C-alpha positions as CSV (number, residue, x, y, z in Angstrom):
1,T,17.2,-22.8,-15.3
2,A,16.8,-20.6,-12.2
3,Y,13.0,-21.2,-12.3
4,A,13.3,-25.0,-12.5
5,S,15.8,-24.9,-9.5
6,F,13.3,-22.8,-7.6
7,V,10.4,-25.1,-8.3
8,S,12.4,-28.2,-7.3
9,T,13.6,-26.5,-4.0
10,S,10.1,-25.4,-3.2
11,K,8.7,-28.9,-3.6
12,L,11.4,-30.3,-1.3
13,T,11.2,-27.7,1.4
14,G,7.5,-27.0,1.2
15,T,8.2,-23.3,1.0
16,R,6.8,-20.8,-1.4
17,S,9.1,-17.8,-1.9
18,A,10.2,-15.9,-4.9
19,P,13.2,-17.3,-6.8
20,V,16.4,-15.4,-6.3
21,L,18.1,-14.6,-9.6
22,P,21.8,-14.1,-10.0
23,D,22.8,-10.4,-10.2
24,S,23.5,-10.8,-13.9
25,Q,19.8,-11.7,-14.5
26,A,18.2,-9.3,-12.1
27,T,16.8,-6.0,-13.5
28,I,14.6,-3.3,-12.2
29,L,12.1,-2.1,-14.8
30,E,11.6,1.6,-14.9
31,A,8.1,3.0,-14.3
32,R,6.7,4.2,-17.7
33,L,3.6,6.1,-16.8
34,D,3.5,9.7,-15.6
35,K,1.0,10.7,-12.8
36,S,-1.7,11.8,-15.2
37,A,-1.6,8.4,-17.0
38,I,-1.6,6.6,-13.7
39,R,-4.7,8.5,-12.6
40,R,-6.5,7.6,-15.9
41,V,-5.5,3.9,-15.7
42,Y,-6.6,3.6,-12.0
43,E,-9.9,5.5,-12.6
44,R,-10.7,2.9,-15.2
45,L,-9.5,-0.1,-13.1
46,A,-11.3,0.9,-9.9
47,P,-14.5,-1.1,-10.6
48,M,-12.6,-4.3,-11.2
49,Y,-9.5,-3.8,-9.1
50,D,-10.7,-5.9,-6.1
51,F,-11.0,-9.1,-8.1
52,W,-7.4,-8.7,-9.4
53,A,-6.1,-7.7,-6.0
54,H,-7.7,-10.7,-4.4
55,L,-5.8,-13.0,-6.7
56,T,-2.5,-11.3,-6.5
57,E,-2.2,-9.3,-3.3
58,A,-4.0,-11.1,-0.5
59,K,-1.0,-12.7,1.2
60,A,1.1,-9.5,1.1
61,R,-1.9,-7.5,2.5
62,R,-2.3,-9.9,5.4
63,R,1.5,-9.7,6.2
64,C,1.4,-5.9,6.0
65,L,-1.4,-5.8,8.6
66,E,0.5,-8.2,10.9
67,I,3.7,-6.1,10.7
68,A,1.8,-2.8,11.1
69,A,0.3,-4.2,14.3
70,V,-2.0,-1.1,14.7
71,R,-3.1,-0.5,18.3
72,E,-6.2,1.2,19.5
73,G,-5.7,5.0,19.8
74,E,-2.9,5.3,17.3
75,S,-2.6,7.8,14.5
76,V,-2.5,5.9,11.2
77,L,-2.0,6.9,7.6
78,E,-2.3,4.7,4.5
79,V,-0.7,6.1,1.4
80,A,-2.4,4.8,-1.8
81,V,-5.5,3.2,-0.2
82,G,-6.9,2.0,-3.5
83,T,-10.3,0.5,-2.9
84,G,-9.7,0.4,0.8
85,I,-9.1,-3.3,1.4
86,V,-6.3,-2.7,3.9
87,F,-7.6,0.7,5.1
88,A,-10.9,-0.9,6.3
89,E,-8.8,-3.3,8.4
90,L,-6.7,-0.5,9.8
91,V,-9.8,1.5,10.8
92,R,-11.4,-1.6,12.3
93,A,-8.2,-2.2,14.5
94,N,-8.2,1.5,15.5
95,P,-11.9,2.6,16.1
96,S,-11.1,5.6,18.3
97,G,-7.7,6.5,16.8
98,K,-6.9,8.9,13.9
99,N,-7.2,7.1,10.5
100,E,-6.2,8.9,7.4
101,G,-6.1,7.6,3.9
102,L,-5.1,9.0,0.6
103,D,-5.0,8.0,-3.0
104,L,-4.2,9.7,-6.3
105,T,-7.6,8.9,-7.8
106,E,-11.1,9.8,-6.7
107,G,-12.4,6.6,-8.4
108,M,-10.4,4.4,-6.0
109,L,-11.5,6.5,-3.0
110,A,-15.1,6.2,-4.0
111,R,-14.7,2.4,-3.9
112,A,-13.0,2.7,-0.5
113,R,-15.8,4.9,0.9
114,A,-18.4,2.4,-0.3
115,R,-16.4,-0.5,1.3
116,L,-16.1,1.3,4.6
117,A,-19.8,2.3,4.6
118,K,-20.9,-1.3,3.8
119,Q,-18.7,-2.7,6.6
120,G,-20.0,-0.1,9.1
121,V,-16.6,1.2,10.1
122,G,-16.2,4.9,11.0
123,N,-13.7,7.3,12.3
124,Y,-11.7,8.0,9.2
125,H,-10.8,10.6,6.6
126,L,-10.0,9.9,2.9
127,Q,-8.7,12.4,0.4
128,V,-7.1,12.7,-3.0
129,A,-3.4,13.5,-2.5
130,D,0.0,12.8,-3.8
131,A,2.7,10.7,-2.0
132,Y,5.3,13.2,-3.2
133,D,3.7,15.9,-1.1
134,L,1.8,14.5,1.9
135,P,-0.7,17.1,3.2
136,F,0.1,16.6,6.9
137,P,2.4,18.3,9.4
138,D,5.7,16.7,10.4
139,R,5.5,14.0,13.1
140,T,1.8,13.3,12.8
141,F,1.5,9.5,12.5
142,D,2.4,6.5,14.6
143,V,2.1,4.2,11.6
144,V,2.4,4.9,7.9
145,V,1.3,2.0,5.6
146,N,1.8,1.6,1.8
147,N,1.1,-1.4,-0.4
148,Y,1.7,-1.7,-4.1
149,M,2.6,1.9,-5.1
150,F,6.3,1.9,-5.5
151,D,6.1,-0.2,-8.7
152,L,4.4,2.8,-10.3
153,L,7.2,5.2,-9.3
154,P,10.5,5.8,-11.1
155,E,13.2,4.2,-9.0
156,G,14.9,7.6,-8.7
157,D,11.9,8.9,-6.8
158,F,11.9,6.2,-4.1
159,A,14.0,8.3,-1.6
160,R,11.9,11.4,-2.0
161,V,8.6,9.5,-1.4
162,L,10.1,7.5,1.5
163,G,11.4,10.8,2.9
164,E,7.8,12.3,2.9
165,M,6.6,9.2,4.7
166,R,9.3,9.5,7.3
167,R,8.6,13.2,7.7
168,V,5.1,12.6,8.8
169,L,6.0,9.7,11.2
170,V,6.5,10.5,14.9
171,P,10.0,9.5,16.2
172,G,10.0,5.7,16.7
173,G,6.9,5.4,14.3
174,R,6.4,2.4,12.0
175,L,6.6,2.6,8.2
176,V,5.2,-0.6,6.6
């Protein structure tokens, strides 16, 4: 099977990457929750989200931060901050820059605020907002970061949301 082939190759090469399925086996599952259902689910998940995220997202979060390469004094936006795991690192890397974060749910933002207060980081603003309609003027941010949101969106909406992110980036800005 494709999985057995992946495991064998991984053991030989020492690499750990996702298996590549032939096109005939690859599928994209359609998002099944509307925004109100997503809000309800993530309001309930907020208290336990960090444990799950630690198990499943740590490597991707580290890579995201490496790629973003935030420099002091930049204007940074994180879309879908969740409990603020990445956002706290962005703020720490940019103590005198502009740091904005948004999420669809107040429950996740409450956790993010608590994390930031506990870590003693400042100079940030968090708000409830929607990735489909970012509440910022055009060409505002040097860096826009997003982790683990697109799996909640219908594939047909990807271009619209990415267009919003691009709209708020300065020319030559980085979208991670």
